[in-house]
C-alpha positions as CSV (number, residue, x, y, z in Angstrom):
1,X,85.2,67.9,113.3
2,X,87.1,69.6,110.9
3,X,90.2,71.2,111.7
4,X,92.7,74.3,110.8
5,X,96.0,73.6,109.5
6,X,98.8,76.6,109.6
7,X,101.8,77.0,107.6
8,X,104.7,78.1,109.5
9,X,107.8,79.1,107.5
10,X,109.9,81.8,105.9
11,X,108.5,83.5,102.4
12,X,109.4,81.1,99.9
13,X,109.8,78.1,101.8
14,X,107.4,75.8,100.5
15,X,104.0,76.6,102.3
16,X,101.8,77.1,99.6
17,X,103.1,73.9,97.7
18,X,102.5,72.1,101.3
19,X,99.1,74.1,101.4
20,X,98.0,72.6,98.4
21,X,98.9,69.1,99.5
22,X,97.0,69.3,102.5
23,X,93.9,70.8,100.7
24,X,93.9,67.6,98.4
25,X,94.7,65.1,101.4
26,X,92.0,66.6,103.5
27,X,89.5,68.2,101.2
28,X,90.5,71.7,102.7
29,X,89.8,75.4,101.9
30,X,92.7,77.4,101.6
31,X,93.1,80.9,103.1
32,X,95.7,83.2,102.0
33,X,96.7,86.6,103.1
34,X,99.0,87.2,100.2
35,X,96.2,85.9,97.9
36,X,93.9,88.5,99.2
37,X,96.4,91.6,99.6
38,X,97.7,90.7,96.0
39,X,94.1,90.8,94.6
40,X,93.3,94.1,96.0
41,X,96.4,96.0,95.8
42,X,98.6,94.0,93.4
43,X,102.4,95.2,94.2
44,X,101.3,98.4,95.3
45,X,100.4,98.1,99.1
46,X,103.2,100.3,99.7
47,X,103.8,101.7,103.5
48,X,100.3,100.2,104.3
49,X,101.2,96.7,103.6
50,X,101.6,95.7,106.8
51,X,98.2,97.3,107.8
52,X,96.3,95.2,104.7
53,X,98.0,92.0,106.0
54,X,96.8,92.6,109.7
55,X,93.1,93.4,108.7
56,X,93.2,90.2,106.1
57,X,94.5,88.1,108.7
58,X,91.7,89.4,111.4
59,X,89.2,88.5,108.7
60,X,90.6,84.9,107.8
61,X,90.5,84.3,111.4
62,X,87.0,84.7,111.4
63,X,86.3,83.2,108.1
64,X,88.3,80.1,109.2
65,X,85.9,79.6,112.1
66,X,82.8,79.9,110.0
67,X,84.0,77.1,107.6
68,X,85.4,74.8,109.9
69,X,81.8,75.1,112.0
70,X,80.6,74.1,108.6
71,X,82.4,70.9,108.6
72,X,85.2,71.9,106.4
73,X,89.0,71.7,106.8
74,X,90.9,75.1,106.5
75,X,94.5,75.7,105.7
76,X,95.9,78.9,106.8
77,X,98.8,79.9,104.4
78,X,100.7,82.3,106.0
79,X,103.9,82.4,107.7
80,X,103.2,82.8,111.4
81,X,106.6,83.9,111.6
82,X,106.8,84.8,115.5
83,X,106.4,82.8,118.5
84,X,103.4,85.5,119.6
85,X,101.4,84.8,116.1
86,X,101.7,81.4,117.0
87,X,100.5,81.7,120.7
88,X,97.7,84.0,119.5
89,X,96.4,81.1,116.9
90,X,96.7,78.6,119.4
91,X,94.6,80.6,121.9
92,X,92.2,81.9,119.5
93,X,91.4,78.2,117.9
94,X,91.2,76.8,121.6
95,X,89.0,79.2,122.5
96,X,86.6,78.2,119.9
97,X,87.1,74.5,120.6
98,X,88.5,74.1,117.2
99,X,91.1,71.4,116.3
100,X,94.8,72.7,114.8
101,X,97.8,71.5,113.6
102,X,100.9,73.5,112.7
103,X,103.1,72.3,109.7
104,X,106.7,74.1,109.8
105,X,108.5,74.3,106.7
106,X,112.3,74.4,107.2
107,X,114.8,75.2,104.5
108,X,118.5,76.1,104.6
109,X,119.4,79.8,104.0
110,X,121.4,78.6,100.9
111,X,118.1,77.2,99.6
112,X,115.9,80.2,100.4
113,X,118.1,82.8,98.7
114,X,117.8,80.4,95.7
115,X,113.8,80.4,95.9
116,X,113.6,83.9,96.3
117,X,115.9,84.7,93.3
118,X,113.7,82.3,91.4
119,X,110.5,83.9,92.6
120,X,111.6,87.2,91.8
121,X,112.5,86.2,88.3
122,X,109.0,84.5,87.7
123,X,107.3,87.6,89.2
124,X,109.1,90.2,87.0
125,X,108.5,88.0,84.0
126,X,104.7,87.8,84.8
127,X,105.0,83.8,85.4
128,X,103.6,84.2,88.8
129,X,101.4,86.4,91.1
130,X,103.5,87.0,94.1
131,X,105.5,89.5,96.0
132,X,108.8,90.5,94.4
133,X,111.1,90.3,97.4
134,X,114.0,92.8,97.3
135,X,117.1,92.6,99.2
136,X,115.6,95.1,102.1
137,X,112.5,92.8,102.1
138,X,114.6,89.5,102.4
139,X,116.6,91.3,105.5
140,X,113.3,92.2,107.4
141,X,111.9,88.8,107.0
142,X,115.0,87.0,107.9
143,X,115.0,89.3,111.1
144,X,111.3,88.8,112.0
145,X,111.0,84.9,111.5
146,X,111.6,83.3,114.8
147,X,111.9,79.3,114.2
148,X,109.4,77.5,116.5
149,X,110.2,75.6,119.3
150,X,109.7,71.7,119.7
151,X,106.8,72.3,122.0
152,X,105.2,74.9,119.6
153,X,104.4,72.1,116.8
């Protein structure tokens, strides 16, 4: 039976890199909220960004069930930043009889800030298609993220 792998960690922690490793190892499909929202809105989602993220997540939950029921593994490449998001995901997949795993990517604050700086430089130079994270957004992410307990993983 196919399963769902969920990436948990801060932005720029290495979730997408690990998701690609899981894709190769388990012949999985990666579903990414950032990929959808960037493709549709670029850097210009503005004040509706959180609404678009919510809608993309809802869509991808449904799509992940369809893919897993077709026998293909899925990697959800978004942060699962809060305990309530992780609890919702557990309940959602349990209710569909789908096996799942959380993969928590943890890095130090110093490394996180270094990666954010590099990512922002890459975004500005056009080397990557990712969100630019200014100081205010970094602070928002830092305040939202809840490190998972051992029993959650």
